[in-house]
C-alpha positions, 0 to 999 in steps of 0.5 A: 562691198564698196567698189569704184571704177573709172574710165577716161577717153580722149581724142588723139591728134589722128582723130581716134578716140583712145582710152587714157585711164582705165581703173577697174575694181571687182565687181566692175571690170572694164574691158576695152576693145578696138573700135571703128571710125574713131570710136572707143568701145569698152565692155562692162563685165561683172566679175563676181555676183553683184550687187548684193545687199550692202554693196555700193558700186560707182563708175565714173566716165570722162569723155574728152572734147570730140571723143566718142565712146560706146560703153556696153554691158555683156550680161544682165545685172542681177540684184540680190538680197545679201547677208548685210543689212540694207539694200544695194546701190549703183551710181554711174556718172558720165561727163561729156566734153564739147562735141563728145559722143557717148552711148551707154548700153547696159544689159537688163537689171533683174530685181529679185525677191527681197532685194532692195536696189538703187540705180542712179545715172547722172550725165553732164553734157558739154556744148555740142555733146550727144548722149544715148542711154538705155535701161531695161528693168525686169521685176523679178525672175520667172514666177518670182515676186519683184524686189524693190527698185529705185532708179534715177535718170539725171541728165543736164547740159547743152540744152537738156534737163531731165531728172526722172525717178521711178519706184518699182516693186510695190505690187499694188502700184505695179499692177495698176495703170499708173504703174506698169499695168501688171507687166514685169519689164520696163524700158526707158531710152534717152536720146540727146542726138540730133533733131528731136521729133516735133511731137510725141509719138506712141503705140500700144506699149511705148511712147516717144516724147520730146523734152521741153529743152533738147532730147527725147525720152522713150518708155516701153512696157512688155512681158519680157526683155525681148519684147521691150527691146523691140518696142524701143527699136520701133520707137527709135526708128521714129526719131529723126536725129537717129539717122546719124547714129554712132553705132547700130547697137541693136541691129539683129542679123542671122549668122550660121547656127543662129537660133531664135528663142521666145525667152529674153534674148538667148540665141540673138546676136547683135552688131558691135562696134560702130558703123556708118554703112546702111548694112548691119556689121557682123560681130560676135563680140557678145550674145544677148544674155538669158534673163536669169530664171527664164527657161 
C-alpha cells in the first residue's frame, strides 16, 4: 500500500491558526479539532492496520508564518510483517514558516517480530520557528522478540542542525550497554523551543543534551512506555525554554472513574488543546492506548 496525506495550516487576520488544506489517505486519517489560544489541533488516526510489510506512508505538513499546530496521535503504531516482500516505511516531512510553532506528538511505535520498518522525520525551520517532537519506540510486544527498526531524525534551519539515525532490533546490540542495555523501550524528544540548558543534565536512565547549535535532545530508556514517558517528562521539566510552551500535552490529572495501571498507559488521561494557565486543562480528547500485547 502506498498512501500520502497533506496538512497545511495558516494564520488568519484574527491571529487564529486554521487548517487550509487537509488531504487524508487510508491508513493516514487527519481529524481536525478546535484548538485554543490560536492553536490548530489535529489528530492523526490510523484507519486500518498499518504499516504492513511493503507499505509506504508519507505525510507532508506545512505550517505558515506565525501559525501554531499541535499534531498528535491517538493510538500506538503497530509495525507488522506483511505478505508482500520487503519492509514498511513511514516518512513525515514538516516545514515551518517564520515564527511558526509545531508540536508533533505521535503515540508509541511497536515493532513486532519479523517486521522491518523504517521511520523518517524531517523538518525545516524558518527564522524564529519552534519545534517539539517526540518518539517512543517499543521493541516487540510482551514476551515477543523485536523486529528490525531504522529511525532517522533530520531537523535543520534557524540555527538547528541534527541528523540522527538509530538501528534497533538486533539482540546482540540491543542487549549491550552500547545499545538499549536490554531494555525494550527507547524514547527521544527534540526541543527547539526558547532557551536551551547551559549544559547536559542526566539521571539514571535519561539524558538531556544541548545541541551544538540551537535545540536540545533528550533520550530515555525503560521497561515500558509509561516509564519512558515519565522520564521524558522529568527531563523536559529541566529545560528552561519549556516554561513558555504551546501545550501541556503530557500533564496527567484525575477525572471521575480514573484508574491507574502498571501497563503502558491504559487508564491515564492527558490534557489536550493548548493552555497558558499553570493548571492542567481537563480534556477527554483521547486516552493513552494500551501497548498491544501487554496484559
